[in-house]
Every structure is written in structure tokens, then in C-alpha cells.
Backbone and ligand atoms as CSV (ligand in chain L), in Angstrom:
chain,resi,resn,atom,element,x,y,z
A,1,UNK,N,N,90.741,115.903,106.661
A,1,UNK,CA,C,91.601,116.200,107.795
A,1,UNK,C,C,92.878,115.405,107.727
A,2,UNK,N,N,94.076,115.996,107.974
A,2,UNK,CA,C,95.283,115.163,107.947
A,2,UNK,C,C,95.311,114.200,109.134
A,3,UNK,N,N,96.060,113.068,109.053
A,3,UNK,CA,C,96.159,112.162,110.141
A,3,UNK,C,C,96.717,112.871,111.373
A,4,UNK,N,N,96.255,112.440,112.528
A,4,UNK,CA,C,96.867,113.020,113.782
A,4,UNK,C,C,98.281,112.582,113.829
A,5,UNK,N,N,99.074,113.312,114.646
A,5,UNK,CA,C,100.539,113.022,114.672
A,5,UNK,C,C,100.961,112.025,115.705
A,6,UNK,N,N,99.969,111.380,116.350
A,6,UNK,CA,C,100.311,110.584,117.489
A,6,UNK,C,C,101.294,109.436,117.146
A,7,UNK,N,N,101.225,108.974,115.929
A,7,UNK,CA,C,102.128,107.866,115.549
A,7,UNK,C,C,103.585,108.294,115.673
A,8,UNK,N,N,103.901,109.595,115.513
A,8,UNK,CA,C,105.260,110.059,115.650
A,8,UNK,C,C,105.825,109.818,117.025
A,9,UNK,N,N,104.924,109.593,117.961
A,9,UNK,CA,C,105.394,109.409,119.346
A,9,UNK,C,C,105.877,108.040,119.676
A,10,UNK,N,N,105.711,107.102,118.721
A,10,UNK,CA,C,106.254,105.756,118.985
A,10,UNK,C,C,107.744,105.777,118.722
A,11,UNK,N,N,108.505,105.682,119.773
A,11,UNK,CA,C,109.945,105.800,119.604
A,11,UNK,C,C,110.538,104.390,119.257
A,12,UNK,N,N,111.556,104.398,118.400
A,12,UNK,CA,C,112.285,103.214,118.033
A,12,UNK,C,C,111.409,102.161,117.379
A,13,UNK,N,N,110.276,102.580,116.812
A,13,UNK,CA,C,109.349,101.669,116.147
A,13,UNK,C,C,108.787,102.324,114.939
A,14,UNK,N,N,109.306,101.917,113.751
A,14,UNK,CA,C,108.719,102.531,112.508
A,14,UNK,C,C,107.239,102.254,112.447
A,15,UNK,N,N,106.483,103.338,112.339
A,15,UNK,CA,C,105.028,103.192,112.257
A,15,UNK,C,C,104.437,104.278,111.411
A,16,UNK,N,N,103.304,103.976,110.839
A,16,UNK,CA,C,102.645,104.996,110.059
A,16,UNK,C,C,101.080,104.698,109.948
A,17,UNK,N,N,100.408,105.739,109.499
A,17,UNK,CA,C,98.961,105.556,109.238
A,17,UNK,C,C,98.772,104.705,107.964
A,18,UNK,N,N,97.717,103.897,107.944
A,18,UNK,CA,C,97.416,103.116,106.749
A,18,UNK,C,C,96.617,103.971,105.771
A,19,UNK,N,N,96.790,103.666,104.505
A,19,UNK,CA,C,96.169,104.399,103.382
A,19,UNK,C,C,95.562,103.414,102.468
A,20,UNK,N,N,94.755,103.955,101.496
A,20,UNK,CA,C,94.058,103.045,100.567
A,20,UNK,C,C,95.055,102.099,99.801
A,21,UNK,N,N,96.295,102.578,99.547
A,21,UNK,CA,C,97.257,101.804,98.810
A,21,UNK,C,C,97.818,100.665,99.604
A,22,UNK,N,N,97.405,100.494,100.856
A,22,UNK,CA,C,97.996,99.476,101.731
A,22,UNK,C,C,97.177,98.174,101.729
A,23,UNK,N,N,96.170,98.060,100.905
A,23,UNK,CA,C,95.247,96.897,100.963
A,23,UNK,C,C,96.015,95.575,100.860
A,24,UNK,N,N,96.913,95.521,99.869
A,24,UNK,CA,C,97.637,94.208,99.693
A,24,UNK,C,C,98.554,93.955,100.844
A,25,UNK,N,N,99.188,94.957,101.357
A,25,UNK,CA,C,100.122,94.760,102.471
A,25,UNK,C,C,99.351,94.330,103.753
A,26,UNK,N,N,98.178,94.895,103.963
A,26,UNK,CA,C,97.383,94.542,105.102
A,26,UNK,C,C,96.841,93.078,104.964
A,27,UNK,N,N,96.412,92.745,103.743
A,27,UNK,CA,C,95.966,91.338,103.479
A,27,UNK,C,C,97.120,90.371,103.743
A,28,UNK,N,N,98.324,90.774,103.340
A,28,UNK,CA,C,99.520,89.900,103.543
A,28,UNK,C,C,99.806,89.736,105.046
A,29,UNK,N,N,99.708,90.863,105.824
A,29,UNK,CA,C,99.943,90.743,107.232
A,29,UNK,C,C,98.901,89.831,107.869
A,30,UNK,N,N,97.704,89.908,107.455
A,30,UNK,CA,C,96.590,89.068,108.008
A,30,UNK,C,C,97.002,87.605,107.817
A,31,UNK,N,N,97.517,87.310,106.673
A,31,UNK,CA,C,97.880,85.896,106.358
A,31,UNK,C,C,99.052,85.433,107.198
A,32,UNK,N,N,99.852,86.408,107.736
A,32,UNK,CA,C,100.965,85.960,108.563
A,32,UNK,C,C,100.579,85.891,110.052
A,33,UNK,N,N,99.281,86.203,110.407
A,33,UNK,CA,C,98.761,85.974,111.757
A,33,UNK,C,C,98.439,84.467,111.816
A,34,UNK,N,N,98.679,83.892,112.981
A,34,UNK,CA,C,98.225,82.497,113.184
A,34,UNK,C,C,96.672,82.465,113.204
A,35,UNK,N,N,96.195,81.251,113.028
A,35,UNK,CA,C,94.750,81.058,113.074
A,35,UNK,C,C,94.155,81.531,114.415
A,36,UNK,N,N,94.938,81.315,115.476
A,36,UNK,CA,C,94.458,81.611,116.806
A,36,UNK,C,C,94.458,83.155,117.004
A,37,UNK,N,N,95.501,83.856,116.487
A,37,UNK,CA,C,95.518,85.288,116.620
A,37,UNK,C,C,94.360,85.904,115.788
A,38,UNK,N,N,94.085,85.363,114.647
A,38,UNK,CA,C,92.982,85.880,113.846
A,38,UNK,C,C,91.683,85.707,114.612
A,39,UNK,N,N,91.530,84.568,115.246
A,39,UNK,CA,C,90.262,84.333,116.003
A,39,UNK,C,C,90.187,85.334,117.173
A,40,UNK,N,N,91.316,85.544,117.793
A,40,UNK,CA,C,91.274,86.465,118.923
A,40,UNK,C,C,90.995,87.889,118.519
A,41,UNK,N,N,91.528,88.248,117.359
A,41,UNK,CA,C,91.286,89.610,116.863
A,41,UNK,C,C,89.892,89.791,116.444
A,42,UNK,N,N,89.277,88.766,115.727
A,42,UNK,CA,C,87.987,88.936,115.155
A,42,UNK,C,C,86.837,88.205,115.967
A,43,UNK,N,N,87.246,87.572,117.078
A,43,UNK,CA,C,86.281,87.018,117.974
A,43,UNK,C,C,85.595,85.743,117.480
A,44,UNK,N,N,85.991,85.238,116.322
A,44,UNK,CA,C,85.487,83.954,115.819
A,44,UNK,C,C,86.436,83.583,114.656
A,45,UNK,N,N,86.339,82.359,114.141
A,45,UNK,CA,C,87.159,81.927,113.059
A,45,UNK,C,C,87.120,82.972,111.896
A,46,UNK,N,N,88.311,83.216,111.358
A,46,UNK,CA,C,88.341,84.347,110.347
A,46,UNK,C,C,89.361,83.925,109.289
A,47,UNK,N,N,88.949,83.210,108.248
A,47,UNK,CA,C,89.912,82.734,107.275
A,47,UNK,C,C,90.404,83.820,106.337
A,48,UNK,N,N,89.627,84.869,106.149
A,48,UNK,CA,C,90.006,85.941,105.237
A,48,UNK,C,C,89.428,87.250,105.687
A,49,UNK,N,N,90.064,88.371,105.226
A,49,UNK,CA,C,89.486,89.700,105.515
A,49,UNK,C,C,88.453,90.024,104.484
A,50,UNK,N,N,87.303,90.529,104.911
A,50,UNK,CA,C,86.287,90.981,103.971
A,50,UNK,C,C,86.643,92.338,103.341
A,51,UNK,N,N,85.876,92.672,102.349
A,51,UNK,CA,C,86.103,94.022,101.782
A,51,UNK,C,C,85.865,95.096,102.803
A,52,UNK,N,N,84.861,94.871,103.677
A,52,UNK,CA,C,84.525,95.855,104.706
A,52,UNK,C,C,85.685,95.975,105.709
A,53,UNK,N,N,86.268,94.818,106.065
A,53,UNK,CA,C,87.424,94.857,106.970
A,53,UNK,C,C,88.596,95.718,106.384
A,54,UNK,N,N,88.842,95.449,105.085
A,54,UNK,CA,C,89.971,96.157,104.420
A,54,UNK,C,C,89.641,97.674,104.296
A,55,UNK,N,N,88.334,97.907,104.033
A,55,UNK,CA,C,87.903,99.329,103.925
A,55,UNK,C,C,88.176,100.080,105.249
A,56,UNK,N,N,87.751,99.442,106.308
A,56,UNK,CA,C,87.917,100.087,107.675
A,56,UNK,C,C,89.372,100.347,107.966
A,57,UNK,N,N,90.236,99.439,107.522
A,57,UNK,CA,C,91.679,99.572,107.798
A,57,UNK,C,C,92.375,100.567,106.899
A,58,UNK,N,N,92.060,100.556,105.611
A,58,UNK,CA,C,92.878,101.286,104.676
A,58,UNK,C,C,92.191,102.438,103.992
A,59,UNK,N,N,90.889,102.535,104.084
A,59,UNK,CA,C,90.235,103.715,103.585
A,59,UNK,C,C,89.855,104.674,104.738
A,60,UNK,N,N,90.603,104.555,105.793
A,60,UNK,CA,C,90.283,105.349,107.002
A,60,UNK,C,C,90.222,106.808,106.562
A,61,UNK,N,N,89.200,107.512,107.062
A,61,UNK,CA,C,89.041,108.915,106.776
A,61,UNK,C,C,89.852,109.780,107.769
A,62,UNK,N,N,90.547,109.112,108.672
A,62,UNK,CA,C,91.394,109.810,109.638
A,62,UNK,C,C,90.603,110.553,110.674
A,63,UNK,N,N,89.296,110.392,110.680
A,63,UNK,CA,C,88.445,111.063,111.711
A,63,UNK,C,C,87.530,110.036,112.339
A,64,UNK,N,N,86.543,109.536,111.569
A,64,UNK,CA,C,85.592,108.582,112.109
A,64,UNK,C,C,86.279,107.218,112.247
A,65,UNK,N,N,87.276,106.962,111.475
A,65,UNK,CA,C,88.071,105.726,111.652
A,65,UNK,C,C,89.505,106.023,111.263
A,66,UNK,N,N,90.367,105.260,111.876
A,66,UNK,CA,C,91.815,105.448,111.673
A,66,UNK,C,C,92.556,104.169,112.000
A,67,UNK,N,N,93.642,103.949,111.323
A,67,UNK,CA,C,94.429,102.717,111.555
A,67,UNK,C,C,95.927,103.071,111.477
A,68,UNK,N,N,96.698,102.498,112.407
A,68,UNK,CA,C,98.097,102.730,112.392
A,68,UNK,C,C,98.808,101.354,112.366
A,69,UNK,N,N,99.932,101.302,111.698
A,69,UNK,CA,C,100.662,100.048,111.515
A,69,UNK,C,C,102.107,100.220,112.005
A,70,UNK,N,N,102.611,99.105,112.580
A,70,UNK,CA,C,104.072,99.040,112.890
A,70,UNK,C,C,104.739,98.254,111.756
A,71,UNK,N,N,105.962,98.609,111.478
A,71,UNK,CA,C,106.697,98.014,110.345
A,71,UNK,C,C,107.964,97.381,110.811
A,72,UNK,N,N,108.358,96.267,110.083
A,72,UNK,CA,C,109.679,95.697,110.427
A,72,UNK,C,C,110.763,96.436,109.660
A,73,UNK,N,N,111.949,95.927,109.702
A,73,UNK,CA,C,113.154,96.642,109.119
A,73,UNK,C,C,113.022,96.668,107.619
A,74,UNK,N,N,112.260,95.690,107.052
A,74,UNK,CA,C,112.036,95.669,105.584
A,74,UNK,C,C,110.794,96.448,105.153
A,75,UNK,N,N,110.139,97.145,106.082
A,75,UNK,CA,C,108.975,97.901,105.774
A,75,UNK,C,C,107.672,97.055,105.679
A,76,UNK,N,N,107.745,95.821,106.128
A,76,UNK,CA,C,106.530,94.974,106.081
A,76,UNK,C,C,105.672,95.234,107.339
A,77,UNK,N,N,104.386,95.254,107.181
A,77,UNK,CA,C,103.537,95.541,108.298
A,77,UNK,C,C,103.502,94.317,109.258
A,78,UNK,N,N,103.785,94.602,110.551
A,78,UNK,CA,C,103.814,93.563,111.522
A,78,UNK,C,C,102.760,93.707,112.580
A,79,UNK,N,N,102.023,94.770,112.621
A,79,UNK,CA,C,100.982,95.008,113.574
A,79,UNK,C,C,100.104,96.161,113.132
A,80,UNK,N,N,98.841,96.074,113.500
A,80,UNK,CA,C,97.914,97.109,113.186
A,80,UNK,C,C,97.016,97.374,114.354
A,81,UNK,N,N,96.733,98.688,114.637
A,81,UNK,CA,C,95.702,99.018,115.596
A,81,UNK,C,C,94.782,99.988,114.932
A,82,UNK,N,N,93.527,99.940,115.255
A,82,UNK,CA,C,92.529,100.784,114.608
A,82,UNK,C,C,91.441,101.250,115.585
A,83,UNK,N,N,90.768,102.287,115.213
A,83,UNK,CA,C,89.557,102.667,115.912
A,83,UNK,C,C,88.526,102.966,114.867
A,84,UNK,N,N,87.264,102.840,115.294
A,84,UNK,CA,C,86.148,103.212,114.439
A,84,UNK,C,C,85.044,103.822,115.328
A,85,UNK,N,N,84.479,104.919,114.924
A,85,UNK,CA,C,83.348,105.480,115.691
A,85,UNK,C,C,82.181,104.501,115.803
A,86,UNK,N,N,81.554,104.484,116.988
A,86,UNK,CA,C,80.401,103.639,117.121
A,86,UNK,C,C,79.171,104.531,116.960
A,87,UNK,N,N,78.022,103.911,117.134
A,87,UNK,CA,C,76.718,104.655,116.977
A,87,UNK,C,C,76.514,105.590,118.199
A,88,UNK,N,N,77.275,105.436,119.227
A,88,UNK,CA,C,77.167,106.281,120.438
A,88,UNK,C,C,78.050,107.478,120.255
A,89,UNK,N,N,77.509,108.673,120.266
A,89,UNK,CA,C,78.379,109.860,120.045
A,89,UNK,C,C,79.552,109.886,120.990
A,90,UNK,N,N,80.684,110.319,120.497
A,90,UNK,CA,C,81.884,110.453,121.331
A,90,UNK,C,C,82.583,109.153,121.643
A,91,UNK,N,N,82.110,108.020,121.077
A,91,UNK,CA,C,82.620,106.724,121.448
A,91,UNK,C,C,83.254,106.026,120.205
A,92,UNK,N,N,84.418,105.409,120.440
A,92,UNK,CA,C,85.056,104.665,119.373
A,92,UNK,C,C,85.463,103.306,119.840
A,93,UNK,N,N,85.406,102.276,118.978
A,93,UNK,CA,C,85.820,100.971,119.305
A,93,UNK,C,C,87.221,100.726,118.789
A,94,UNK,N,N,88.106,100.126,119.636
A,94,UNK,CA,C,89.470,99.851,119.232
A,94,UNK,C,C,89.668,98.390,118.974
A,95,UNK,N,N,90.720,98.089,118.187
A,95,UNK,CA,C,91.169,96.693,117.965
A,95,UNK,C,C,92.610,96.728,117.608
A,96,UNK,N,N,93.343,95.597,117.852
A,96,UNK,CA,C,94.722,95.518,117.601
A,96,UNK,C,C,95.162,94.106,117.294
A,97,UNK,N,N,96.152,93.974,116.463
A,97,UNK,CA,C,96.663,92.626,116.207
A,97,UNK,C,C,98.143,92.771,115.878
A,98,UNK,N,N,98.960,91.878,116.443
A,98,UNK,CA,C,100.436,91.811,116.205
A,98,UNK,C,C,100.766,90.450,115.658
A,99,UNK,N,N,101.507,90.431,114.595
A,99,UNK,CA,C,101.954,89.146,114.021
A,99,UNK,C,C,102.637,88.316,115.114
A,100,UNK,N,N,102.329,87.058,115.141
A,100,UNK,CA,C,102.749,86.181,116.289
A,100,UNK,C,C,104.201,86.276,116.653
A,101,UNK,N,N,105.082,86.246,115.622
A,101,UNK,CA,C,106.516,86.217,115.924
A,101,UNK,C,C,106.997,87.500,116.508
A,102,UNK,N,N,106.201,88.544,116.453
A,102,UNK,CA,C,106.566,89.876,117.054
A,102,UNK,C,C,105.787,90.158,118.339
A,103,UNK,N,N,104.987,89.256,118.808
A,103,UNK,CA,C,104.226,89.490,120.014
A,103,UNK,C,C,105.160,89.458,121.226
A,104,UNK,N,N,104.763,90.155,122.310
A,104,UNK,CA,C,105.548,90.129,123.543
A,104,UNK,C,C,106.734,91.064,123.567
A,105,UNK,N,N,106.779,92.038,122.577
A,105,UNK,CA,C,107.949,92.917,122.523
A,105,UNK,C,C,107.493,94.386,122.727
A,106,UNK,N,N,106.295,94.574,123.230
A,106,UNK,CA,C,105.909,95.952,123.494
A,106,UNK,C,C,105.235,96.644,122.298
A,107,UNK,N,N,105.058,95.941,121.183
A,107,UNK,CA,C,104.467,96.613,119.962
A,107,UNK,C,C,102.999,96.822,120.172
A,108,UNK,N,N,102.253,95.858,120.723
A,108,UNK,CA,C,100.844,96.074,120.935
A,108,UNK,C,C,100.597,97.250,121.838
A,109,UNK,N,N,101.356,97.388,122.912
A,109,UNK,CA,C,101.216,98.500,123.815
A,109,UNK,C,C,101.474,99.806,123.103
A,110,UNK,N,N,102.525,99.835,122.327
A,110,UNK,CA,C,102.873,101.108,121.618
A,110,UNK,C,C,101.810,101.517,120.664
A,111,UNK,N,N,101.295,100.532,119.883
A,111,UNK,CA,C,100.247,100.901,118.873
A,111,UNK,C,C,98.965,101.253,119.530
A,112,UNK,N,N,98.552,100.562,120.583
A,112,UNK,CA,C,97.322,100.943,121.304
A,112,UNK,C,C,97.433,102.332,121.870
A,113,UNK,N,N,98.592,102.695,122.425
A,113,UNK,CA,C,98.818,104.038,122.909
A,113,UNK,C,C,98.649,105.050,121.779
A,114,UNK,N,N,99.163,104.724,120.607
A,114,UNK,CA,C,99.115,105.618,119.460
A,114,UNK,C,C,97.667,105.809,118.986
A,115,UNK,N,N,96.954,104.696,118.891
A,115,UNK,CA,C,95.591,104.809,118.354
A,115,UNK,C,C,94.639,105.474,119.356
A,116,UNK,N,N,94.931,105.262,120.655
A,116,UNK,CA,C,94.109,106.003,121.685
A,116,UNK,C,C,94.350,107.495,121.530
A,117,UNK,N,N,95.621,107.886,121.297
A,117,UNK,CA,C,95.904,109.354,121.216
A,117,UNK,C,C,95.221,109.914,119.952
A,118,UNK,N,N,95.196,109.081,118.874
A,118,UNK,CA,C,94.479,109.521,117.645
A,118,UNK,C,C,92.968,109.707,117.909
A,119,UNK,N,N,92.429,108.689,118.576
A,119,UNK,CA,C,90.964,108.767,118.867
A,119,UNK,C,C,90.649,109.986,119.791
A,120,UNK,N,N,91.410,110.199,120.743
A,120,UNK,CA,C,91.181,111.321,121.657
A,120,UNK,C,C,91.332,112.676,120.872
A,121,UNK,N,N,92.380,112.700,120.053
A,121,UNK,CA,C,92.665,113.930,119.285
A,121,UNK,C,C,91.490,114.244,118.410
A,122,UNK,N,N,90.726,113.224,117.953
A,122,UNK,CA,C,89.601,113.406,117.073
A,122,UNK,C,C,88.276,113.453,117.810
A,123,UNK,N,N,88.342,113.613,119.167
A,123,UNK,CA,C,87.177,113.900,119.943
A,123,UNK,C,C,86.459,112.687,120.522
A,124,UNK,N,N,87.082,111.512,120.464
A,124,UNK,CA,C,86.444,110.325,121.041
A,124,UNK,C,C,86.972,110.125,122.446
A,125,UNK,N,N,86.116,110.459,123.421
A,125,UNK,CA,C,86.536,110.436,124.801
A,125,UNK,C,C,86.235,109.121,125.456
A,126,UNK,N,N,85.237,108.392,124.909
A,126,UNK,CA,C,84.932,107.064,125.439
A,126,UNK,C,C,85.405,106.001,124.446
A,127,UNK,N,N,86.196,105.067,124.989
A,127,UNK,CA,C,86.789,104.060,124.100
A,127,UNK,C,C,86.355,102.664,124.604
A,128,UNK,N,N,86.028,101.768,123.675
A,128,UNK,CA,C,85.579,100.447,123.970
A,128,UNK,C,C,86.342,99.403,123.210
A,129,UNK,N,N,86.505,98.232,123.801
A,129,UNK,CA,C,87.090,97.149,123.137
A,129,UNK,C,C,86.292,95.864,123.461
A,130,UNK,N,N,86.018,95.086,122.457
A,130,UNK,CA,C,85.313,93.831,122.727
A,130,UNK,C,C,86.358,92.677,122.489
A,131,UNK,N,N,86.499,91.865,123.487
A,131,UNK,CA,C,87.521,90.771,123.320
A,131,UNK,C,C,86.957,89.453,123.860
A,132,UNK,N,N,87.619,88.411,123.506
A,132,UNK,CA,C,87.170,87.101,124.080
A,132,UNK,C,C,87.497,87.115,125.545
A,133,UNK,N,N,86.605,86.609,126.357
A,133,UNK,CA,C,86.824,86.553,127.815
A,133,UNK,C,C,88.163,85.807,128.139
A,134,UNK,N,N,88.471,84.846,127.339
A,134,UNK,CA,C,89.664,83.998,127.574
A,134,UNK,C,C,90.963,84.784,127.125
A,135,UNK,N,N,90.874,85.892,126.509
A,135,UNK,CA,C,92.021,86.608,125.919
A,135,UNK,C,C,92.792,87.366,126.999
A,136,UNK,N,N,93.555,86.620,127.750
A,136,UNK,CA,C,94.274,87.181,128.961
A,136,UNK,C,C,95.204,88.289,128.508
A,137,UNK,N,N,95.894,88.121,127.335
A,137,UNK,CA,C,96.870,89.095,126.905
A,137,UNK,C,C,96.166,90.440,126.576
A,138,UNK,N,N,95.079,90.348,125.832
A,138,UNK,CA,C,94.378,91.670,125.444
A,138,UNK,C,C,93.761,92.303,126.681
A,139,UNK,N,N,93.205,91.459,127.552
A,139,UNK,CA,C,92.601,92.081,128.783
A,139,UNK,C,C,93.639,92.793,129.595
A,140,UNK,N,N,94.840,92.148,129.791
A,140,UNK,CA,C,95.902,92.751,130.550
A,140,UNK,C,C,96.421,94.047,129.893
A,141,UNK,N,N,96.559,93.928,128.518
A,141,UNK,CA,C,97.023,95.085,127.776
A,141,UNK,C,C,96.177,96.294,128.004
A,142,UNK,N,N,94.844,96.127,127.816
A,142,UNK,CA,C,93.901,97.254,127.907
A,142,UNK,C,C,93.684,97.670,129.364
A,143,UNK,N,N,93.762,96.689,130.286
A,143,UNK,CA,C,93.624,97.060,131.694
A,143,UNK,C,C,94.754,98.076,132.123
A,144,UNK,N,N,95.947,97.836,131.560
A,144,UNK,CA,C,97.062,98.676,131.897
A,144,UNK,C,C,96.805,100.144,131.435
A,145,UNK,N,N,95.973,100.319,130.438
A,145,UNK,CA,C,95.586,101.663,129.946
A,145,UNK,C,C,94.397,102.240,130.735
A,146,UNK,N,N,93.865,101.460,131.643
A,146,UNK,CA,C,92.785,101.958,132.532
A,146,UNK,C,C,91.408,101.442,132.093
A,147,UNK,N,N,91.347,100.521,131.050
A,147,UNK,CA,C,90.055,99.990,130.660
A,147,UNK,C,C,89.555,99.064,131.748
A,148,UNK,N,N,88.225,99.015,131.887
A,148,UNK,CA,C,87.617,98.141,132.841
A,148,UNK,C,C,86.478,97.379,132.188
A,149,UNK,N,N,86.276,96.113,132.638
A,149,UNK,CA,C,85.285,95.260,132.007
A,149,UNK,C,C,83.921,95.742,132.472
A,150,UNK,N,N,82.984,95.960,131.509
A,150,UNK,CA,C,81.661,96.457,131.866
A,150,UNK,C,C,80.589,95.468,131.540
A,151,UNK,N,N,80.899,94.494,130.706
A,151,UNK,CA,C,79.864,93.470,130.335
A,151,UNK,C,C,80.553,92.182,130.029
A,152,UNK,N,N,80.005,91.141,130.538
A,152,UNK,CA,C,80.553,89.829,130.274
A,152,UNK,C,C,79.430,88.910,129.877
A,153,UNK,N,N,79.582,88.163,128.781
A,153,UNK,CA,C,78.572,87.229,128.341
A,153,UNK,C,C,78.938,86.660,127.019
A,154,UNK,N,N,78.419,85.425,126.746
A,154,UNK,CA,C,78.652,84.744,125.488
A,154,UNK,C,C,80.156,84.637,125.196
A,155,UNK,N,N,80.973,84.493,126.240
A,155,UNK,CA,C,82.380,84.323,126.005
A,155,UNK,C,C,83.146,85.620,125.603
A,156,UNK,N,N,82.421,86.709,125.691
A,156,UNK,CA,C,82.999,88.018,125.361
A,156,UNK,C,C,83.029,88.967,126.509
A,157,UNK,N,N,83.963,89.911,126.472
A,157,UNK,CA,C,84.071,90.915,127.535
A,157,UNK,C,C,84.114,92.246,126.804
A,158,UNK,N,N,83.362,93.190,127.278
A,158,UNK,CA,C,83.509,94.595,126.756
A,158,UNK,C,C,84.333,95.389,127.758
A,159,UNK,N,N,85.431,95.928,127.235
A,159,UNK,CA,C,86.285,96.804,128.076
A,159,UNK,C,C,86.005,98.223,127.741
A,160,UNK,N,N,85.954,99.104,128.764
A,160,UNK,CA,C,85.566,100.438,128.476
A,160,UNK,C,C,86.481,101.399,129.249
A,161,UNK,N,N,86.814,102.524,128.583
A,161,UNK,CA,C,87.569,103.549,129.186
A,161,UNK,C,C,86.842,104.874,128.913
A,162,UNK,N,N,86.431,105.563,130.005
A,162,UNK,CA,C,85.675,106.831,129.841
A,162,UNK,C,C,86.531,108.014,130.204
L,1,LIG,C1,C,96.969,91.087,122.465
L,1,LIG,C2,C,98.185,91.569,121.629
L,1,LIG,C3,C,97.752,92.708,120.693
L,1,LIG,C4,C,99.284,92.083,122.566
L,1,LIG,O1,O,100.313,92.645,121.805
L,1,LIG,P1,P,101.832,92.354,122.177
L,1,LIG,O2,O,102.700,93.268,121.250
L,1,LIG,O3,O,102.053,90.925,122.185
L,1,LIG,O4,O,101.830,92.918,123.684
L,1,LIG,P2,P,103.001,93.759,124.377
L,1,LIG,O5,O,104.303,93.121,124.210
L,1,LIG,O6,O,102.893,95.216,123.933
L,1,LIG,O7,O,102.523,93.621,125.972
L,1,LIG,C5,C,101.816,94.704,126.547
L,1,LIG,C6,C,101.054,94.107,127.723
L,1,LIG,O8,O,100.017,93.215,127.307
L,1,LIG,C7,C,99.928,92.104,128.214
L,1,LIG,N1,N,100.349,90.890,127.594
L,1,LIG,C8,C,100.917,90.762,126.394
L,1,LIG,N2,N,101.025,89.390,126.116
L,1,LIG,C9,C,100.583,88.737,127.200
L,1,LIG,C10,C,100.447,87.376,127.513
L,1,LIG,N3,N,100.820,86.400,126.647
L,1,LIG,N4,N,99.868,86.999,128.734
L,1,LIG,C11,C,99.446,87.985,129.540
L,1,LIG,N5,N,99.551,89.302,129.338
L,1,LIG,C12,C,100.145,89.681,128.112
L,1,LIG,C13,C,100.870,92.464,129.396
L,1,LIG,O9,O,100.148,93.245,130.327
L,1,LIG,C14,C,101.925,93.317,128.680
L,1,LIG,O10,O,102.545,94.174,129.585
L,1,LIG,P3,P,103.940,93.652,130.345
L,1,LIG,O11,O,104.854,93.226,129.243
L,1,LIG,O12,O,104.318,94.826,131.088
L,1,LIG,O13,O,103.511,92.472,131.142
L,1,LIG,C15,C,98.755,90.355,120.791
L,1,LIG,O14,O,98.974,89.282,121.628
L,1,LIG,C16,C,97.879,89.921,119.600
L,1,LIG,O15,O,97.987,90.512,118.511
L,1,LIG,N6,N,97.021,88.935,119.898
L,1,LIG,C17,C,96.092,88.441,118.833
L,1,LIG,C18,C,95.027,89.422,118.452
L,1,LIG,C19,C,94.278,89.882,119.698
L,1,LIG,O16,O,94.142,89.208,120.681
L,1,LIG,N7,N,93.882,91.177,119.646
L,1,LIG,C20,C,93.098,91.785,120.722
L,1,LIG,C21,C,91.658,91.848,120.402
L,1,LIG,S1,S,91.128,93.450,120.196
């Protein structure tokens, strides 16, 4: 199935779907995230991306999982949002990360909007996000899209949009 076209809706922000050939570029972007942003994205210390992490991001089949990236003027990846189907039918888990120097400019919001449209276009009506309870920025970002906290424990919050 071809990628959904939702990324085209990000105005004034070069963005595209990730492909298998993007592995090195994604690994490079990961290294440009601060240690704290990596921890927030992966919910614990994360010194490097695993093969499975890279697979989910760059070998996306554009249906059960998908990833979109925002690019800077030089074409370098500065942010990634992704979804992956969960074991619950019709449900997908979202995640997002923006390189620190580009945070606070609306990029996270734009990419989350794009990946939500992709997930919905592929039939995922229920969306979930797991984040650190202390992650005020992520909680506010997803709250603005209508997500609500459904479970709190072990320092984590699950946000859900049905
Ligand atoms: C969370 C994250 C993705 C937000 O992306 P961003 O591009 O910086 O956010 P945006 O500029 O698009 O802001 C969108 C909204 O998010 C919220 N937000 C963003 N930064 C915030 C902050 N520092 N404090 C509180 N709210 C914040 C606000 O509601 C904001 O809307 P507003 O500007 O109208 O107030 C980014 O900070 C990040 O990559 N953090 C590290 C990884 C992470 O935490 N990922 C989430 C786990 S899934």
C-alpha cells in the first residue's frame, strides 16, 4: 500500500515518510537528541537505537506501522513521529521526538497531526501514547489533540484517544 498523503498537509515544513534507506539518517538524528530527550522518548536511558527501533522507523510497511520525518533546510531529519499497531485490534501506539534545538516551534504538533491522520487513514481509530508522568510537554501536546490519561503508575501515564 502506498504511504497515506497526510504528510502533504504539513504546510511550510518539509516532511516525508521514512524508508528503509533512511536508517543512517535516523541514527544520526537520534544522536543529535539530548540524553534527556532520548529518555523522554524511550521512557528510560537510551544510549543507542536497537535494530528493532530502526526497523520500526524505517522499514515501515505504511499500514501496521508508519513514520514521518520533518527536515531542515539541508534535508537533515530534525523530528520523527511514528505509529505502530498494538495487539488490540484498531489500536495504534504513537511516539514523537524533535531534536532539542528545534523544539518549541510547532514541529511536534505538526508531525503528531500528520501521523494521527496516517493512522486513522489506515483504520486505527483508537490511539495510545505512553509517556513519563513528568513529561509536561508531551502531555500538553497530546492533550491538545484530545488525548486523556487513562492509567497512571510507575512514573508513566498512558494517554488515549478513542
Ligand atoms: C514533546 C515534544 C515532541 C514536543 O514537540 P515540540 O515541537 O517541542 O512542540 P510544539 O512546539 O509543537 O508544541 C506543541 C504543544 O506542545 C506543548 N508543549 C511543547 N513544549 C512544551 C513545554 N516545554 N512545556 C509545556 N508544554 C509544551 C504545548 O501544549 C504546545 O502548544 P502551545 O505552543 O500552543 O503551548 C518535544 O519536546 C520532544 O521531542 N521531547 C523529547 C521526546 C519526547 O518527550 N517525546 C514524547 C514521548 S512520546
